[in-house]
C-alpha positions in Angstrom: 0.0 0.0 0.0 1.2 3.5 -0.7 3.3 5.3 1.9 0.7 8.1 1.8 -1.8 5.9 3.5 0.4 5.1 6.5 -1.1 6.8 9.6 1.1 5.3 12.3 4.6 3.8 12.7 5.7 1.9 15.8 9.5 1.8 16.7 11.2 -0.5 19.1 14.8 0.2 20.0 14.9 2.8 17.2 13.9 0.3 14.5 10.6 0.3 12.7 8.5 -2.7 13.9 5.0 -2.0 12.6 3.2 0.2 10.1 -0.5 0.9 10.2 -2.4 2.1 7.1 -5.6 4.0 7.3 -8.3 6.2 5.8 -9.3 9.5 7.4 -11.9 12.1 6.4 -12.6 15.5 8.1 -15.6 17.5 6.9 -16.8 21.0 7.6 -20.4 22.2 7.7 -20.5 22.9 4.0 -19.8 19.2 3.5 -16.4 20.0 2.2 -13.4 17.7 2.8 -10.9 19.8 4.7 -8.5 17.0 5.4 -8.2 13.4 4.1 -5.9 10.5 3.9 -6.6 7.5 1.6 -9.7 7.1 -0.5 -12.6 8.7 1.3 -14.8 9.0 -1.7 -15.1 5.4 -3.0 -13.7 2.8 -0.7 -16.6 1.3 1.4 -16.0 1.0 5.1 -18.4 -1.0 7.4 -19.7 1.2 10.3 -19.7 -1.7 12.7 -20.7 -0.3 16.1 -20.2 3.3 15.0 -23.6 2.8 13.4 -25.3 2.4 16.8 -26.4 6.1 17.2 -28.1 5.7 13.8 -29.5 2.3 14.7 -31.1 3.9 17.8 -33.1 6.5 15.8 -36.1 4.2 15.4 -36.5 3.3 19.0 -35.9 6.9 20.1 -38.7 7.8 17.7 -41.3 5.6 19.4 -42.1 7.4 22.7 -41.2 4.3 24.8 -39.2 6.5 27.1 -42.4 8.0 28.6 -44.5 4.8 28.2 -42.1 2.6 30.2 -40.6 5.4 32.3 -37.1 4.7 31.1 -34.2 6.6 32.7 -31.6 8.3 30.7 -28.9 5.7 31.4 -31.3 3.0 30.2 -32.0 5.0 27.0 -28.2 5.3 26.5 -27.9 1.6 26.2 -29.7 1.7 22.8 -26.5 3.4 21.5 -24.0 1.6 23.6 -21.2 -1.0 23.3 -21.4 -1.8 26.9 -18.5 -3.7 28.5 -20.1 -5.5 31.5 -19.2 -3.1 34.3 -21.5 -3.1 37.4 -23.2 0.0 36.2 -23.9 -1.6 32.8 -25.3 -4.7 34.4 -27.6 -2.7 36.7 -28.9 -0.6 33.8 -29.4 -3.6 31.5 -31.4 -5.5 34.1 -33.5 -2.5 34.8 -34.1 -1.8 31.1 -35.2 -5.4 30.2 -37.5 -5.6 33.3 -39.2 -2.3 32.5 -39.7 -3.2 28.9 -40.9 -6.7 29.9 -38.9 -8.4 27.2 -37.5 -11.9 27.3 -33.8 -12.3 27.3 -34.2 -15.4 25.1 -35.6 -13.2 22.4 -32.2 -11.6 21.9 -30.3 -13.1 18.9 -26.9 -12.0 20.1 -24.7 -14.7 21.6 -24.3 -15.4 25.3 -21.3 -13.5 26.8 -19.3 -12.7 29.8 -18.5 -9.1 30.7 -15.9 -7.7 28.2 -13.8 -5.7 30.7 -11.3 -7.9 32.6 -12.1 -6.9 36.2 -15.9 -7.4 36.0 -15.3 -10.6 33.9 -13.1 -12.1 36.6 -15.5 -11.1 39.4 -18.5 -12.5 37.4 -16.8 -15.8 36.8 -15.5 -16.1 40.3 -19.1 -15.7 41.6 -20.0 -18.8 39.5 -22.2 -16.9 37.0 -22.9 -18.3 33.5 -22.6 -16.4 30.3 -25.9 -14.6 29.3 -27.2 -12.8 26.3 -27.9 -9.7 28.3 -24.2 -9.2 28.8 -23.4 -9.2 25.1 -21.6 -6.0 24.0 -24.6 -5.1 21.8 -27.5 -6.2 24.1 -28.8 -2.7 24.6 -29.0 -2.1 20.8 -30.9 -5.4 20.4 -33.3 -4.5 23.2 -34.1 -1.3 21.2 -34.8 -3.4 18.1 -37.1 -5.6 20.0 -38.9 -2.7 21.7 -39.4 -0.9 18.4 -40.7 -4.0 16.7 -43.2 -4.8 19.4 -44.4 -1.2 19.6 -45.1 -1.1 15.9 -46.6 -4.6 15.8 -43.8 -6.3 13.8 -42.5 -9.7 14.3 -39.7 -10.0 17.0 -38.5 -13.4 16.0 -36.7 -12.3 12.9 -35.7 -8.8 13.8 -32.1 -9.4 12.7 -33.0 -10.2 9.1 -32.2 -7.7 6.3 -35.9 -7.4 5.2 -37.3 -6.9 8.6 -39.0 -3.4 9.0 -36.5 -2.3 11.7 -33.6 -3.1 9.5 -35.1 -1.5 6.4 -35.8 1.6 8.5 -32.2 1.8 9.7 -30.9 1.5 6.1 -33.2 4.4 5.2 -31.9 6.5 8.1 -28.3 5.8 7.0 -29.2 7.0 3.5 -30.8 10.2 4.8 -27.8 11.0 7.1 -25.0 9.9 4.8 -26.6 11.0 1.5 -25.4 7.7 0.1 -27.9 5.6 -1.9 -29.0 2.5 0.0 -28.9 0.3 -3.1 -25.2 1.1 -3.4 -24.3 0.3 0.3 -22.2 -2.8 1.0 -24.3 -5.1 3.2 -23.2 -7.7 5.7 -23.9 -9.1 9.1 -22.3 -7.6 12.2 -20.7 -9.7 14.9 -23.9 -9.6 16.9 -26.0 -11.0 14.0 -27.8 -8.0 12.6 -27.2 -6.1 9.3 -24.3 -3.6 9.1 -23.6 -1.4 6.1 -20.5 -0.1 4.4 -20.2 3.3 2.7 -17.3 5.6 1.7 -15.7 7.4 4.7 -16.8 10.8 3.5 -20.4 9.8 3.7 -19.8 8.2 7.1 -18.4 11.5 8.3 -21.4 13.3 6.8 -23.8 11.1 8.8 -22.1 12.2 12.0 -22.0 15.8 10.9 -25.9 15.7 11.1 -25.8 14.8 14.7 -24.2 18.2 15.5 -26.0 20.1 12.7 -29.4 18.3 12.5 -31.1 21.2 10.6 -29.3 19.9 7.5 -32.0 17.2 7.3 -34.8 19.7 7.0 -37.1 17.4 9.2 -38.1 19.0 12.5 -39.1 15.7 14.1 -35.9 14.0 13.0 -33.8 16.9 14.3 -35.3 16.5 17.8 -34.6 12.8 17.7 -30.9 13.3 16.7 -30.5 15.9 19.5 -32.0 13.6 22.1 -29.7 10.8 21.0 -26.7 13.2 21.3 -27.8 14.5 24.7 -28.4 11.0 26.0 -25.0 9.8 25.0 -23.4 12.8 26.6 -25.4 12.4 29.8 -24.0 8.9 30.4 -20.6 8.6 28.6 -19.6 5.5 30.6 -22.7 3.6 29.6 -21.7 4.0 25.9 -18.5 2.0 26.4 -16.9 2.2 29.8 -14.6 4.3 31.9 -11.0 4.6 30.7 -12.2 4.3 27.2 -12.0 6.7 24.3 -15.8 7.1 23.9 -16.0 8.3 27.5 -13.2 10.8 27.2 -14.7 12.3 24.1 -18.3 12.3 25.2 -17.3 14.0 28.6 -16.4 16.9 26.4 -19.8 18.7 25.9 -18.8 19.7 22.4 -18.2 16.2 21.1 -20.4 13.3 19.9 -18.4 10.1 19.3 -18.8 6.4 18.8 -16.3 3.7 17.8 -16.8 0.4 15.9 -15.0 -2.8 15.6 -12.0 -3.3 13.2 -10.6 0.2 13.7 -13.6 2.4 12.7 -14.1 5.6 14.7 -16.5 8.6 14.2 -17.0 11.9 16.0 -18.3 15.4 15.4 -17.8 18.8 17.0 -20.8 20.8 17.9 -19.5 24.4 17.8 -17.1 24.0 14.9 -19.6 21.9 12.9 -16.8 19.5 11.9 -17.0 15.7 11.6 -14.3 13.1 11.5 -14.4 9.5 10.4 -11.4 7.1 10.3 -10.5 3.5 9.7 -7.3 1.9 10.8 -6.9 -0.8 8.2 -5.2 -3.3 10.5 -8.4 -3.2 12.6 -6.7 -2.2 15.8 -8.4 0.0 18.3 -5.2 0.8 20.2 -4.3 3.6 17.9 -7.7 5.5 18.3 -6.7 7.9 21.1 -3.4 8.8 19.4 -4.9 9.3 16.0 -7.9 11.3 17.2 -5.7 13.4 19.4 -3.4 14.3 16.5 -6.4 15.1 14.3 -7.8 17.4 16.9 -4.4 19.1 17.2 -4.2 19.4 13.4 -7.5 21.3 13.4 -6.4 23.4 16.3 -9.2 22.1 18.6 -9.7 24.5 21.5 -10.2 22.0 24.3 -6.7 21.0 25.1 -7.8 19.0 28.1 -9.7 16.6 25.9 -6.5 16.1 23.9 -4.4 15.6 27.0 -7.0 13.0 28.3 -6.7 11.1 25.1 -2.9 10.8 25.6 -3.5 9.6 29.1 -5.4 6.7 27.6 -2.6 5.8 25.3 0.9 7.2 25.4 3.1 7.6 22.4 5.7 5.7 24.4 5.9 2.0 24.1 6.7 0.3 27.4 8.0 -3.1 28.4 5.9 -5.2 30.9 8.1 -3.6 33.7 7.3 -0.1 32.6 10.6 0.7 30.8 10.4 2.8 27.7 11.4 0.6 24.8 10.0 2.4 21.8 7.5 4.9 20.5 4.5 5.3 18.3 4.5 8.1 15.6 1.2 9.3 14.1 1.6 10.5 10.5 -1.0 12.9 9.2 
């Protein structure tokens, strides 16, 4: 691959050990590409879990928050890639009880908590894997709730032709301005449809979360704002503490969500700028460093957010004993 697509180099003892290629797109409010790396116009990239705020649009549009007296942390689960912390488990149990849904209706696989500490605690207490602890369980509960409220089948909610999945595809088309018939389609790890579009269009879909008036649909504008506000109200629910989503969402100016295989999206409210990136190796370890460098490149005003990203991942490569043995260089 061309040197121009390399976004990170890792050195050990002064010698190059790894190179990471990537695609990056930064858009302004006029939908103009103000920075790019790689092919942002044509190469399709699967959203993976960065699609969750869009997948939450239908359930946020049903009125179930009032009907079932759902708390904000419970609503945030519809957008989340929860990692099994105690606060995730508490909110998940409360949500499924309030919605009166069966855990067996979830098509996602049974799972242990993702984060190491709650996983060890959970296993030591003799608990079995369960579907409710799957990383995407909150999203799936949203699909079930939407389907039941509108009278659709809940048995096949993960199929491409199910009304909830067709609605999501239409929402992506509206936000990304990319024709749904041209989207790459596949199944995500959790068993539901996921779509691939060029990174410029992916960035555009996030731009509309911070500039919803671009849609020219007052009802949809309110839904997008509620989703953004909900994510920012409970950053730790969206992923977990000590995670890039939390650091970014704690900044009241940023909406952000990551996806598997190196995909990350965010948008800045005041600046009306959106960013989408894909680390081609699929690693998530580079996210904090790449995002921090992009924010520096656009001269982002909140230096504390940038500092917090570096606290998550240092440019220094350490041995197991904490000795500095190398460095990571981000190349923009």
